[in-house]
KEPA-91052 format. One record per residue: residue in one letter; residue number from 1; y, x, z of N, C-alpha, C in turn. Coordinates in nm, 3 decimals, decimal comma. Layout:
BEGIN
("A" NUM (Y X Z) (Y X Z) (Y X Z));
...
//
This chain:
BEGIN
("M" 1 (4,750 -12,921 -6,455) (4,674 -12,985 -6,563) (4,695 -13,136 -6,559));
("A" 2 (4,714 -13,195 -6,676) (4,727 -13,340 -6,687) (4,612 -13,395 -6,770));
("I" 3 (4,559 -13,508 -6,729) (4,451 -13,574 -6,802) (4,499 -13,713 -6,844));
("I" 4 (4,504 -13,736 -6,973) (4,547 -13,866 -7,027) (4,432 -13,925 -7,106));
("A" 5 (4,382 -14,039 -7,063) (4,276 -14,109 -7,134) (4,338 -14,201 -7,238));
("Q" 6 (4,268 -14,218 -7,347) (4,315 -14,305 -7,455) (4,209 -14,408 -7,491));
("L" 7 (4,246 -14,534 -7,480) (4,165 -14,645 -7,532) (4,237 -14,698 -7,656));
("S" 8 (4,164 -14,765 -7,743) (4,230 -14,816 -7,863) (4,151 -14,929 -7,925));
("D" 9 (4,223 -15,013 -8,000) (4,162 -15,116 -8,084) (4,062 -15,201 -8,006));
("V" 10 (4,114 -15,265 -7,902) (4,033 -15,349 -7,813) (3,996 -15,481 -7,880));
("H" 11 (4,091 -15,541 -7,950) (4,071 -15,664 -8,028) (4,014 -15,780 -7,947));
("L" 12 (4,071 -15,805 -7,829) (4,032 -15,926 -7,756) (4,072 -16,048 -7,839));
("A" 13 (3,981 -16,141 -7,854) (4,005 -16,256 -7,941) (3,986 -16,388 -7,867));
("A" 14 (4,080 -16,479 -7,884) (4,068 -16,613 -7,828) (3,992 -16,703 -7,924));
("G" 15 (3,915 -16,795 -7,869) (3,838 -16,888 -7,952) (3,921 -17,007 -7,996));
("R" 16 (3,852 -17,108 -8,048) (3,922 -17,227 -8,099) (3,996 -17,302 -7,990));
("D" 17 (3,947 -17,287 -7,866) (4,014 -17,355 -7,755) (4,133 -17,276 -7,703));
("G" 18 (4,158 -17,162 -7,765) (4,273 -17,081 -7,725) (4,245 -16,988 -7,609));
("E" 19 (4,120 -16,987 -7,558) (4,087 -16,901 -7,445) (3,994 -16,789 -7,489));
("V" 20 (3,989 -16,683 -7,410) (3,902 -16,570 -7,439) (3,770 -16,589 -7,366));
("D" 21 (3,661 -16,585 -7,440) (3,527 -16,601 -7,382) (3,489 -16,475 -7,306));
("D" 22 (3,459 -16,490 -7,177) (3,426 -16,374 -7,096) (3,296 -16,308 -7,137));
("G" 23 (3,214 -16,379 -7,214) (3,090 -16,318 -7,259) (3,100 -16,258 -7,398));
("S" 24 (3,220 -16,255 -7,454) (3,235 -16,206 -7,591) (3,217 -16,055 -7,598));
("G" 25 (3,190 -16,007 -7,718) (3,171 -15,864 -7,739) (3,288 -15,779 -7,697));
("P" 26 (3,411 -15,813 -7,738) (3,526 -15,730 -7,697) (3,545 -15,724 -7,547));
("V" 27 (3,517 -15,834 -7,476) (3,532 -15,835 -7,330) (3,430 -15,743 -7,266));
("R" 28 (3,304 -15,758 -7,306) (3,199 -15,672 -7,251) (3,229 -15,525 -7,281));
("A" 29 (3,277 -15,499 -7,402) (3,305 -15,362 -7,443) (3,420 -15,302 -7,362));
("L" 30 (3,524 -15,380 -7,335) (3,635 -15,328 -7,256) (3,593 -15,304 -7,112));
("R" 31 (3,512 -15,394 -7,058) (3,461 -15,372 -6,923) (3,385 -15,239 -6,916));
("A" 32 (3,305 -15,211 -7,019) (3,228 -15,086 -7,021) (3,321 -14,966 -7,029));
("A" 33 (3,429 -14,979 -7,107) (3,524 -14,868 -7,119) (3,594 -14,842 -6,986));
("V" 34 (3,635 -14,948 -6,919) (3,701 -14,932 -6,789) (3,605 -14,869 -6,689));
("S" 35 (3,481 -14,916 -6,687) (3,380 -14,860 -6,598) (3,357 -14,712 -6,628));
("S" 36 (3,358 -14,677 -6,756) (3,337 -14,537 -6,795) (3,449 -14,448 -6,744));
("L" 37 (3,573 -14,495 -6,754) (3,686 -14,417 -6,705) (3,677 -14,399 -6,554));
("L" 38 (3,637 -14,504 -6,485) (3,628 -14,496 -6,340) (3,515 -14,406 -6,294));
("S" 39 (3,417 -14,382 -6,381) (3,303 -14,298 -6,342) (3,324 -14,151 -6,372));
("L" 40 (3,434 -14,116 -6,439) (3,459 -13,975 -6,469) (3,479 -13,895 -6,340));
("P" 41 (3,422 -13,776 -6,330) (3,437 -13,696 -6,207) (3,583 -13,666 -6,174));
("A" 42 (3,663 -13,641 -6,279) (3,807 -13,622 -6,260) (3,878 -13,739 -6,329));
("R" 43 (3,931 -13,829 -6,249) (3,994 -13,947 -6,307) (4,123 -13,911 -6,380));
("P" 44 (4,150 -13,977 -6,492) (4,273 -13,950 -6,566) (4,397 -13,982 -6,483));
("D" 45 (4,506 -13,913 -6,515) (4,634 -13,940 -6,450) (4,697 -14,067 -6,506));
("A" 46 (4,662 -14,103 -6,628) (4,716 -14,223 -6,691) (4,625 -14,263 -6,807));
("V" 47 (4,640 -14,387 -6,851) (4,566 -14,438 -6,966) (4,667 -14,495 -7,065));
("V" 48 (4,658 -14,455 -7,190) (4,740 -14,514 -7,295) (4,647 -14,592 -7,388));
("I" 49 (4,690 -14,710 -7,430) (4,610 -14,793 -7,520) (4,686 -14,805 -7,651));
("T" 50 (4,635 -14,738 -7,756) (4,712 -14,722 -7,878) (4,696 -14,837 -7,978));
("G" 51 (4,722 -14,957 -7,932) (4,740 -15,069 -8,021) (4,618 -15,153 -8,052));
("D" 52 (4,646 -15,267 -8,116) (4,547 -15,372 -8,142) (4,477 -15,411 -8,013));
("L" 53 (4,560 -15,441 -7,914) (4,509 -15,488 -7,785) (4,445 -15,625 -7,803));
("A" 54 (4,515 -15,712 -7,874) (4,467 -15,847 -7,902) (4,431 -15,857 -8,049));
("D" 55 (4,345 -15,952 -8,082) (4,306 -15,969 -8,222) (4,403 -16,061 -8,295));
("G" 56 (4,456 -16,161 -8,223) (4,544 -16,256 -8,288) (4,683 -16,263 -8,227));
("G" 57 (4,713 -16,177 -8,130) (4,846 -16,177 -8,069) (4,875 -16,300 -7,985));
("R" 58 (4,769 -16,363 -7,928) (4,787 -16,488 -7,853) (4,807 -16,460 -7,704));
("P" 59 (4,882 -16,545 -7,635) (4,908 -16,525 -7,492) (4,780 -16,509 -7,409));
("A" 60 (4,678 -16,591 -7,436) (4,555 -16,584 -7,358) (4,485 -16,450 -7,375));
("E" 61 (4,498 -16,391 -7,493) (4,434 -16,261 -7,517) (4,498 -16,153 -7,430));
("Y" 62 (4,630 -16,155 -7,422) (4,698 -16,054 -7,339) (4,675 -16,080 -7,191));
("A" 63 (4,669 -16,206 -7,152) (4,644 -16,238 -7,011) (4,506 -16,188 -6,969));
("R" 64 (4,407 -16,207 -7,054) (4,271 -16,162 -7,020) (4,266 -16,010 -7,020));
("L" 65 (4,333 -15,948 -7,115) (4,337 -15,802 -7,120) (4,399 -15,746 -6,992));
("H" 66 (4,509 -15,804 -6,950) (4,578 -15,759 -6,829) (4,482 -15,764 -6,710));
("A" 67 (4,406 -15,872 -6,700) (4,312 -15,887 -6,589) (4,199 -15,784 -6,598));
("L" 68 (4,149 -15,760 -6,717) (4,037 -15,666 -6,734) (4,078 -15,521 -6,705));
("L" 69 (4,206 -15,493 -6,721) (4,255 -15,358 -6,693) (4,291 -15,337 -6,546));
("S" 70 (4,295 -15,444 -6,470) (4,342 -15,438 -6,331) (4,259 -15,344 -6,241));
("P" 71 (4,128 -15,320 -6,267) (4,057 -15,226 -6,180) (4,103 -15,081 -6,191));
("L" 72 (4,176 -15,048 -6,297) (4,219 -14,910 -6,316) (4,331 -14,877 -6,217));
("P" 73 (4,314 -14,776 -6,132) (4,413 -14,745 -6,031) (4,530 -14,662 -6,084));
("M" 74 (4,514 -14,603 -6,202) (4,620 -14,520 -6,257) (4,713 -14,601 -6,346));
("A" 75 (4,825 -14,544 -6,384) (4,919 -14,613 -6,473) (4,854 -14,639 -6,608));
("V" 76 (4,880 -14,756 -6,664) (4,829 -14,794 -6,795) (4,948 -14,823 -6,886));
("Y" 77 (4,948 -14,764 -7,004) (5,061 -14,779 -7,096) (5,013 -14,845 -7,226));
("P" 78 (5,041 -14,974 -7,243) (4,998 -15,045 -7,364) (5,095 -15,025 -7,479));
("M" 79 (5,041 -15,025 -7,599) (5,120 -15,011 -7,721) (5,081 -15,118 -7,821));
("C" 80 (5,168 -15,141 -7,918) (5,143 -15,242 -8,021) (5,071 -15,184 -8,141));
("G" 81 (4,982 -15,267 -8,198) (4,921 -15,238 -8,326) (4,952 -15,351 -8,423));
("N" 82 (4,898 -15,343 -8,542) (4,931 -15,443 -8,643) (4,873 -15,581 -8,611));
("H" 83 (4,778 -15,592 -8,519) (4,725 -15,722 -8,478) (4,804 -15,782 -8,362));
("D" 84 (4,895 -15,706 -8,304) (4,964 -15,750 -8,183) (5,093 -15,826 -8,211));
("D" 85 (5,134 -15,902 -8,111) (5,263 -15,970 -8,112) (5,348 -15,907 -8,001));
("R" 86 (5,456 -15,840 -8,038) (5,535 -15,766 -7,940) (5,584 -15,855 -7,826));
("D" 87 (5,639 -15,969 -7,860) (5,701 -16,054 -7,758) (5,597 -16,113 -7,663));
("E" 88 (5,483 -16,154 -7,717) (5,378 -16,208 -7,631) (5,323 -16,100 -7,539));
("M" 89 (5,311 -15,978 -7,591) (5,263 -15,868 -7,508) (5,362 -15,840 -7,395));
("R" 90 (5,490 -15,840 -7,426) (5,591 -15,814 -7,322) (5,586 -15,917 -7,210));
("K" 91 (5,565 -16,043 -7,248) (5,564 -16,150 -7,147) (5,454 -16,127 -7,044));
("V" 92 (5,338 -16,083 -7,090) (5,225 -16,065 -7,000) (5,235 -15,933 -6,924));
("F" 93 (5,281 -15,829 -6,992) (5,292 -15,698 -6,928) (5,433 -15,675 -6,872));
("D" 94 (5,493 -15,781 -6,821) (5,628 -15,768 -6,766) (5,631 -15,689 -6,636));
("D" 95 (5,512 -15,663 -6,577) (5,506 -15,579 -6,458) (5,503 -15,431 -6,495));
("H" 96 (5,494 -15,402 -6,623) (5,505 -15,264 -6,672) (5,650 -15,241 -6,712));
("A" 97 (5,724 -15,175 -6,627) (5,869 -15,162 -6,646) (5,905 -15,105 -6,782));
("V" 98 (5,832 -15,003 -6,826) (5,868 -14,939 -6,953) (5,848 -15,033 -7,071));
("V" 99 (5,751 -15,124 -7,060) (5,730 -15,221 -7,167) (5,835 -15,331 -7,161));
("A" 100 (5,862 -15,381 -7,042) (5,960 -15,488 -7,026) (6,098 -15,444 -7,073));
("E" 101 (6,132 -15,318 -7,051) (6,265 -15,269 -7,087) (6,286 -15,261 -7,237));
("T" 102 (6,178 -15,265 -7,315) (6,193 -15,259 -7,460) (6,234 -15,394 -7,519));
("G" 103 (6,234 -15,499 -7,438) (6,262 -15,633 -7,488) (6,409 -15,669 -7,487));
("V" 104 (6,492 -15,581 -7,536) (6,635 -15,607 -7,539) (6,665 -15,724 -7,632));
("S" 105 (6,592 -15,733 -7,741) (6,609 -15,843 -7,835) (6,473 -15,882 -7,888));
("P" 106 (6,457 -16,006 -7,935) (6,327 -16,049 -7,989) (6,280 -15,958 -8,101));
("R" 107 (6,154 -15,930 -8,102) (6,089 -15,847 -8,203) (6,133 -15,701 -8,197));
("A" 108 (6,202 -15,661 -8,090) (6,242 -15,521 -8,077) (6,119 -15,432 -8,067));
("P" 109 (6,124 -15,311 -8,119) (6,009 -15,221 -8,111) (5,969 -15,193 -7,966));
("V" 110 (5,839 -15,183 -7,943) (5,789 -15,144 -7,812) (5,771 -14,993 -7,817));
("Q" 111 (5,872 -14,921 -7,774) (5,870 -14,775 -7,778) (5,934 -14,722 -7,650));
("Y" 112 (5,871 -14,622 -7,592) (5,919 -14,571 -7,464) (5,859 -14,434 -7,438));
("A" 113 (5,913 -14,364 -7,339) (5,864 -14,234 -7,299) (5,845 -14,232 -7,148));
("V" 114 (5,737 -14,171 -7,102) (5,707 -14,162 -6,959) (5,658 -14,021 -6,927));
("D" 115 (5,669 -13,984 -6,802) (5,618 -13,856 -6,754) (5,483 -13,878 -6,686));
("V" 116 (5,385 -13,798 -6,726) (5,250 -13,806 -6,669) (5,209 -13,667 -6,622));
("A" 117 (5,216 -13,643 -6,493) (5,170 -13,517 -6,434) (5,227 -13,395 -6,506));
("G" 118 (5,356 -13,399 -6,535) (5,422 -13,287 -6,598) (5,415 -13,284 -6,749));
("V" 119 (5,359 -13,389 -6,808) (5,352 -13,402 -6,954) (5,433 -13,523 -6,995));
("R" 120 (5,500 -13,513 -7,106) (5,578 -13,626 -7,159) (5,489 -13,703 -7,257));
("L" 121 (5,476 -13,833 -7,236) (5,402 -13,921 -7,327) (5,504 -14,011 -7,396));
("V" 122 (5,516 -13,996 -7,526) (5,613 -14,073 -7,603) (5,538 -14,173 -7,691));
("C" 123 (5,556 -14,300 -7,662) (5,484 -14,407 -7,732) (5,574 -14,469 -7,839));
("C" 124 (5,532 -14,457 -7,964) (5,611 -14,507 -8,077) (5,556 -14,640 -8,127));
("D" 125 (5,641 -14,717 -8,188) (5,602 -14,844 -8,251) (5,603 -14,823 -8,402));
("T" 126 (5,485 -14,822 -8,463) (5,475 -14,803 -8,608) (5,444 -14,934 -8,680));
("T" 127 (5,444 -15,046 -8,609) (5,404 -15,172 -8,671) (5,515 -15,229 -8,758));
("V" 128 (5,473 -15,302 -8,862) (5,565 -15,367 -8,954) (5,532 -15,516 -8,953));
("D" 129 (5,627 -15,598 -8,916) (5,602 -15,742 -8,903) (5,538 -15,800 -9,029));
("G" 130 (5,425 -15,870 -9,009) (5,360 -15,938 -9,119) (5,276 -15,850 -9,209));
("H" 131 (5,261 -15,723 -9,174) (5,184 -15,631 -9,258) (5,088 -15,549 -9,173));
("A" 132 (4,983 -15,498 -9,237) (4,884 -15,418 -9,165) (4,918 -15,269 -9,167));
("H" 133 (4,998 -15,226 -9,263) (5,032 -15,084 -9,270) (5,138 -15,048 -9,165));
("G" 134 (5,160 -14,920 -9,147) (5,257 -14,873 -9,050) (5,375 -14,803 -9,114));
("H" 135 (5,484 -14,795 -9,040) (5,604 -14,730 -9,092) (5,701 -14,709 -8,976));
("M" 136 (5,781 -14,603 -8,983) (5,890 -14,584 -8,889) (6,019 -14,571 -8,968));
("N" 137 (6,109 -14,669 -8,949) (6,235 -14,667 -9,022) (6,332 -14,567 -8,961));
("E" 138 (6,451 -14,556 -9,018) (6,548 -14,457 -8,972) (6,587 -14,479 -8,826));
("E" 139 (6,598 -14,605 -8,785) (6,636 -14,634 -8,647) (6,529 -14,585 -8,550));
("R" 140 (6,405 -14,610 -8,581) (6,296 -14,566 -8,493) (6,284 -14,413 -8,492));
("L" 141 (6,303 -14,352 -8,608) (6,297 -14,207 -8,614) (6,412 -14,143 -8,535));
("A" 142 (6,529 -14,206 -8,541) (6,643 -14,155 -8,464) (6,615 -14,166 -8,314));
("W" 143 (6,552 -14,276 -8,273) (6,514 -14,291 -8,131) (6,417 -14,180 -8,091));
("L" 144 (6,318 -14,153 -8,176) (6,220 -14,050 -8,146) (6,287 -13,914 -8,136));
("D" 145 (6,378 -13,884 -8,227) (6,449 -13,756 -8,226) (6,529 -13,738 -8,097));
("R" 146 (6,600 -13,843 -8,056) (6,679 -13,837 -7,932) (6,588 -13,821 -7,811));
("T" 147 (6,478 -13,893 -7,811) (6,386 -13,888 -7,697) (6,325 -13,750 -7,681));
("L" 148 (6,286 -13,690 -7,792) (6,228 -13,556 -7,785) (6,333 -13,452 -7,746));
("A" 149 (6,454 -13,469 -7,796) (6,562 -13,375 -7,764) (6,599 -13,377 -7,616));
("A" 150 (6,570 -13,489 -7,549) (6,608 -13,503 -7,408) (6,522 -13,416 -7,316));
("S" 151 (6,402 -13,375 -7,361) (6,312 -13,294 -7,277) (6,248 -13,185 -7,362));
("P" 152 (6,327 -13,088 -7,406) (6,276 -12,988 -7,500) (6,175 -12,890 -7,442));
("D" 153 (6,168 -12,879 -7,310) (6,081 -12,780 -7,248) (5,955 -12,841 -7,186));
("V" 154 (5,933 -12,969 -7,208) (5,818 -13,036 -7,146) (5,710 -13,062 -7,253));
("P" 155 (5,587 -13,015 -7,232) (5,480 -13,045 -7,328) (5,471 -13,194 -7,354));
("T" 156 (5,465 -13,232 -7,482) (5,477 -13,372 -7,518) (5,364 -13,417 -7,609));
("I" 157 (5,308 -13,533 -7,576) (5,211 -13,600 -7,662) (5,279 -13,724 -7,720));
("I" 158 (5,274 -13,738 -7,851) (5,328 -13,856 -7,918) (5,212 -13,949 -7,953));
("A" 159 (5,227 -14,076 -7,920) (5,124 -14,175 -7,949) (5,175 -14,276 -8,051));
("T" 160 (5,093 -14,307 -8,149) (5,123 -14,408 -8,250) (4,999 -14,494 -8,270));
("H" 161 (5,016 -14,610 -8,331) (4,896 -14,686 -8,367) (4,840 -14,634 -8,499));
("H" 162 (4,923 -14,628 -8,602) (4,878 -14,581 -8,733) (4,880 -14,428 -8,737));
("P" 163 (4,771 -14,365 -8,783) (4,771 -14,220 -8,792) (4,863 -14,173 -8,905));
("P" 164 (4,934 -14,061 -8,885) (5,027 -14,013 -8,986) (4,963 -13,922 -9,091));
("Y" 165 (4,831 -13,923 -9,101) (4,761 -13,841 -9,200) (4,653 -13,925 -9,267));
("R" 166 (4,613 -13,883 -9,385) (4,506 -13,953 -9,457) (4,370 -13,915 -9,398));
("T" 167 (4,284 -14,015 -9,384) (4,152 -13,991 -9,325) (4,044 -13,971 -9,430));
("G" 168 (4,072 -14,009 -9,555) (3,969 -14,005 -9,659) (3,890 -14,134 -9,667));
("M" 169 (3,913 -14,225 -9,571) (3,850 -14,357 -9,573) (3,945 -14,454 -9,645));
("R" 170 (3,907 -14,497 -9,764) (3,999 -14,573 -9,848) (4,049 -14,699 -9,778));
("F" 171 (3,960 -14,770 -9,709) (3,999 -14,894 -9,641) (4,113 -14,869 -9,542));
("I" 172 (4,104 -14,759 -9,468) (4,207 -14,725 -9,370) (4,331 -14,669 -9,438));
("D" 173 (4,311 -14,582 -9,535) (4,426 -14,519 -9,600) (4,510 -14,617 -9,679));
("D" 174 (4,449 -14,728 -9,724) (4,528 -14,832 -9,789) (4,619 -14,904 -9,689));
("L" 175 (4,585 -14,894 -9,562) (4,665 -14,958 -9,456) (4,729 -14,850 -9,369));
("R" 176 (4,767 -14,742 -9,430) (4,808 -14,623 -9,358) (4,952 -14,630 -9,307));
("F" 177 (4,991 -14,522 -9,244) (5,128 -14,495 -9,206) (5,202 -14,459 -9,336));
("V" 178 (5,283 -14,550 -9,386) (5,350 -14,529 -9,514) (5,464 -14,428 -9,500));
("D" 179 (5,467 -14,331 -9,586) (5,573 -14,230 -9,592) (5,602 -14,167 -9,455));
("P" 180 (5,507 -14,086 -9,405) (5,528 -14,022 -9,274) (5,614 -13,897 -9,280));
("T" 181 (5,680 -13,871 -9,392) (5,756 -13,747 -9,407) (5,871 -13,739 -9,306));
("G" 182 (5,937 -13,851 -9,281) (6,045 -13,851 -9,183) (5,993 -13,824 -9,043));
("F" 183 (5,877 -13,880 -9,013) (5,812 -13,858 -8,884) (5,776 -13,711 -8,869));
("A" 184 (5,718 -13,653 -8,973) (5,682 -13,511 -8,970) (5,805 -13,423 -8,955));
("S" 185 (5,913 -13,462 -9,019) (6,036 -13,384 -9,011) (6,090 -13,381 -8,868));
("V" 186 (6,084 -13,495 -8,800) (6,130 -13,500 -8,660) (6,043 -13,411 -8,573));
("I" 187 (5,912 -13,421 -8,589) (5,821 -13,341 -8,507) (5,843 -13,191 -8,529));
("S" 188 (5,869 -13,152 -8,653) (5,886 -13,010 -8,684) (6,007 -12,950 -8,614));
("R" 189 (6,101 -13,035 -8,573) (6,220 -12,986 -8,503) (6,199 -12,974 -8,352));
("H" 190 (6,082 -13,016 -8,304) (6,059 -13,018 -8,159) (5,924 -12,952 -8,128));
("P" 191 (5,925 -12,822 -8,108) (5,799 -12,748 -8,088) (5,724 -12,782 -7,960));
("Q" 192 (5,787 -12,860 -7,870) (5,715 -12,898 -7,748) (5,610 -13,006 -7,773));
("V" 193 (5,608 -13,063 -7,894) (5,507 -13,164 -7,927) (5,374 -13,092 -7,948));
("V" 194 (5,279 -13,119 -7,860) (5,151 -13,047 -7,862) (5,037 -13,128 -7,922));
("R" 195 (5,057 -13,257 -7,943) (4,952 -13,341 -7,999) (5,012 -13,475 -8,043));
("V" 196 (4,960 -13,529 -8,153) (4,990 -13,666 -8,194) (4,859 -13,743 -8,188));
("I" 197 (4,857 -13,854 -8,113) (4,734 -13,932 -8,097) (4,755 -14,073 -8,152));
("S" 198 (4,653 -14,127 -8,215) (4,666 -14,257 -8,282) (4,541 -14,340 -8,266));
("G" 199 (4,549 -14,465 -8,309) (4,436 -14,556 -8,313) (4,410 -14,598 -8,457));
("H" 200 (4,381 -14,728 -8,477) (4,375 -14,792 -8,608) (4,249 -14,759 -8,688));
("V" 201 (4,193 -14,639 -8,670) (4,083 -14,594 -8,754) (3,948 -14,641 -8,702));
("H" 202 (3,940 -14,681 -8,576) (3,814 -14,727 -8,516) (3,707 -14,619 -8,522));
("R" 203 (3,746 -14,494 -8,511) (3,653 -14,384 -8,495) (3,735 -14,256 -8,471));
("A" 204 (3,668 -14,154 -8,422) (3,735 -14,027 -8,397) (3,757 -13,952 -8,527));
("S" 205 (3,875 -13,893 -8,540) (3,902 -13,803 -8,652) (4,009 -13,705 -8,608));
("V" 206 (4,016 -13,593 -8,678) (4,114 -13,489 -8,646) (4,186 -13,449 -8,775));
("G" 207 (4,318 -13,450 -8,771) (4,398 -13,408 -8,885) (4,513 -13,321 -8,836));
("S" 208 (4,613 -13,303 -8,921) (4,728 -13,223 -8,880) (4,853 -13,281 -8,942));
("L" 209 (4,965 -13,251 -8,877) (5,095 -13,298 -8,924) (5,201 -13,202 -8,874));
("A" 210 (5,277 -13,146 -8,966) (5,386 -13,055 -8,931) (5,339 -12,944 -8,837));
("G" 211 (5,218 -12,894 -8,861) (5,165 -12,786 -8,781) (5,112 -12,829 -8,645));
("T" 212 (5,105 -12,959 -8,623) (5,056 -13,012 -8,495) (4,925 -13,086 -8,516));
("V" 213 (4,829 -13,063 -8,428) (4,700 -13,133 -8,436) (4,723 -13,281 -8,411));
("S" 214 (4,658 -13,364 -8,491) (4,670 -13,509 -8,479) (4,530 -13,568 -8,475));
("T" 215 (4,508 -13,665 -8,387) (4,373 -13,721 -8,370) (4,378 -13,873 -8,369));
("T" 216 (4,264 -13,934 -8,399) (4,247 -14,077 -8,379) (4,134 -14,100 -8,280));
("C" 217 (4,132 -14,221 -8,226) (4,042 -14,253 -8,115) (3,939 -14,357 -8,157));
("P" 218 (3,817 -14,347 -8,107) (3,722 -14,455 -8,130) (3,773 -14,587 -8,073));
("S" 219 (3,724 -14,697 -8,125) (3,755 -14,829 -8,071) (3,670 -14,855 -7,947));
("T" 220 (3,726 -14,929 -7,853) (3,645 -14,971 -7,739) (3,544 -15,077 -7,780));
("Y" 221 (3,558 -15,130 -7,904) (3,475 -15,243 -7,947) (3,383 -15,205 -8,062));
("R" 222 (3,435 -15,197 -8,185) (3,351 -15,171 -8,302) (3,406 -15,053 -8,382));
("Q" 223 (3,312 -14,974 -8,438) (3,352 -14,858 -8,517) (3,342 -14,889 -8,666));
("L" 224 (3,432 -14,829 -8,743) (3,430 -14,848 -8,888) (3,332 -14,752 -8,954));
("Y" 225 (3,270 -14,799 -9,058) (3,173 -14,722 -9,135) (3,242 -14,602 -9,199));
("L" 226 (3,183 -14,485 -9,184) (3,241 -14,363 -9,240) (3,202 -14,354 -9,387));
("D" 227 (3,281 -14,418 -9,471) (3,259 -14,418 -9,615) (3,373 -14,339 -9,680));
("L" 228 (3,343 -14,220 -9,728) (3,443 -14,134 -9,789) (3,435 -14,138 -9,942));
("S" 229 (3,363 -14,236 -9,996) (3,352 -14,250 -10,141) (3,480 -14,312 -10,196));
("S" 230 (3,495 -14,304 -10,327) (3,618 -14,357 -10,388) (3,627 -14,508 -10,375));
("Q" 231 (3,510 -14,577 -10,365) (3,513 -14,722 -10,349) (3,559 -14,761 -10,209));
("G" 232 (3,515 -14,686 -10,111) (3,560 -14,708 -9,974) (3,522 -14,843 -9,917));
("R" 233 (3,396 -14,865 -9,891) (3,351 -14,993 -9,836) (3,409 -15,016 -9,696));
("A" 234 (3,459 -15,136 -9,673) (3,511 -15,174 -9,541) (3,400 -15,244 -9,465));
("A" 235 (3,347 -15,179 -9,362) (3,237 -15,237 -9,286) (3,234 -15,178 -9,147));
("Y" 236 (3,177 -15,254 -9,052) (3,156 -15,204 -8,917) (3,014 -15,150 -8,904));
("T" 237 (2,994 -15,063 -8,806) (2,864 -15,003 -8,786) (2,812 -15,036 -8,646));
("G" 238 (2,692 -14,992 -8,618) (2,636 -15,009 -8,485) (2,659 -14,889 -8,396));
("E" 239 (2,746 -14,798 -8,437) (2,775 -14,680 -8,354) (2,834 -14,723 -8,220));
("P" 240 (2,812 -14,644 -8,115) (2,864 -14,682 -7,984) (3,015 -14,678 -7,978));
("A" 241 (3,070 -14,764 -7,894) (3,214 -14,762 -7,868) (3,249 -14,635 -7,792));
("G" 242 (3,377 -14,603 -7,788) (3,415 -14,481 -7,719) (3,562 -14,475 -7,683));
("F" 243 (3,602 -14,360 -7,635) (3,741 -14,336 -7,595) (3,769 -14,187 -7,606));
("A" 244 (3,894 -14,151 -7,585) (3,933 -14,010 -7,591) (3,995 -13,969 -7,458));
("V" 245 (3,982 -13,841 -7,427) (4,044 -13,784 -7,309) (4,117 -13,657 -7,351));
("H" 246 (4,248 -13,654 -7,326) (4,332 -13,541 -7,365) (4,368 -13,461 -7,240));
("V" 247 (4,333 -13,334 -7,240) (4,358 -13,246 -7,125) (4,467 -13,146 -7,163));
("V" 248 (4,578 -13,152 -7,091) (4,691 -13,065 -7,120) (4,702 -12,961 -7,009));
("G" 249 (4,691 -12,834 -7,047) (4,699 -12,726 -6,949) (4,843 -12,695 -6,911));
("E" 250 (4,858 -12,616 -6,808) (4,992 -12,579 -6,762) (5,068 -12,499 -6,867));
("D" 251 (4,996 -12,434 -6,958) (5,061 -12,358 -7,064) (5,090 -12,443 -7,187));
("G" 252 (5,063 -12,573 -7,179) (5,089 -12,662 -7,291) (4,974 -12,672 -7,390));
("S" 253 (4,866 -12,602 -7,367) (4,749 -12,613 -7,455) (4,682 -12,749 -7,434));
("V" 254 (4,622 -12,800 -7,540) (4,560 -12,932 -7,534) (4,416 -12,927 -7,585));
("T" 255 (4,328 -12,991 -7,513) (4,190 -13,012 -7,558) (4,162 -13,161 -7,557));
("T" 256 (4,106 -13,211 -7,665) (4,071 -13,353 -7,675) (3,920 -13,369 -7,676));
("H" 257 (3,871 -13,456 -7,588) (3,728 -13,488 -7,581) (3,709 -13,632 -7,628));
("F" 258 (3,604 -13,658 -7,703) (3,567 -13,793 -7,743) (3,435 -13,827 -7,673));
("A" 259 (3,430 -13,941 -7,609) (3,312 -13,979 -7,531) (3,270 -14,122 -7,562));
("P" 260 (3,140 -14,149 -7,570) (3,094 -14,288 -7,584) (3,110 -14,360 -7,452));
("T" 261 (3,132 -14,489 -7,456) (3,138 -14,566 -7,332) (2,998 -14,576 -7,272));
("G" 262 (2,994 -14,585 -7,141) (2,868 -14,587 -7,069) (2,875 -14,490 -6,953));
("N" 263 (2,805 -14,521 -6,847) (2,808 -14,435 -6,728) (2,696 -14,332 -6,736));
("Y" 264 (2,724 -14,225 -6,808) (2,624 -14,122 -6,827) (2,629 -14,022 -6,713));
("R" 265 (2,516 -14,004 -6,648) (2,505 -13,913 -6,534) (2,434 -13,785 -6,574));
("P" 266 (2,459 -13,674 -6,502) (2,388 -13,551 -6,531) (2,237 -13,570 -6,512));
("L" 267 (2,160 -13,526 -6,610) (2,013 -13,536 -6,600) (1,956 -13,411 -6,534));
("M" 268 (2,022 -13,299 -6,559) (1,980 -13,173 -6,499) (2,096 -13,076 -6,507));
("D" 269 (2,092 -12,974 -6,427) (2,196 -12,871 -6,433) (2,177 -12,786 -6,557));
("A" 270 (2,290 -12,758 -6,624) (2,284 -12,671 -6,740) (2,270 -12,526 -6,695));
("E" 271 (2,190 -12,451 -6,767) (2,170 -12,309 -6,732) (2,254 -12,221 -6,820));
//
């Protein structure tokens, strides 16, 4: 069994002085998320962070994030979102070999694959420079196809920042993964893909793509208002922050749990 925890949409923000305030909401929220992961009875084998690590893509934001993640004893795999700067992220996470290796050229996609307790985790870069929406061009899709073809018998989770399905939330769907048909076509050729996990939505949701279950993760910081009306108001709520935990069985079956941050202890034994 493999356990992969997912954090997303951290949005650490630097102030006018260029530094991150340790008392800020995103900092406190990330500390709570890290503490929550460490308090789980069965600790995850790895943690993937599906984008929007920083709010402005500034060096100080990534430096503070790196420090806040340091208590986690397991491997941590950061990914880019539309708020991130690929090159600045690489500079700070240069101790993460898989991230550093993606820096062959400036602005190169941050995309890589790693093995986690017998499961393949494939991290894709769906960001588009200067835009909030997501997309995977032919070059990125070809990389994904080759990567999946290299391990056809290993249960695989694909991670993206932008979800490849419509959520019904107009604010998010206007900033969606544009034209995911090529992405779906690649996945349909590789039946070992057991789950697609994403961020960007700032709340949990479940969809499907090419016959594969696809999910989004709550933000470690703020959740978006669930407005499914045609107007689609863009607003944050007071809902608790959270994270996701993906459990992959030896038979390749996957169960996803969504949990609020906080160290919740058993109050009584269930009967």
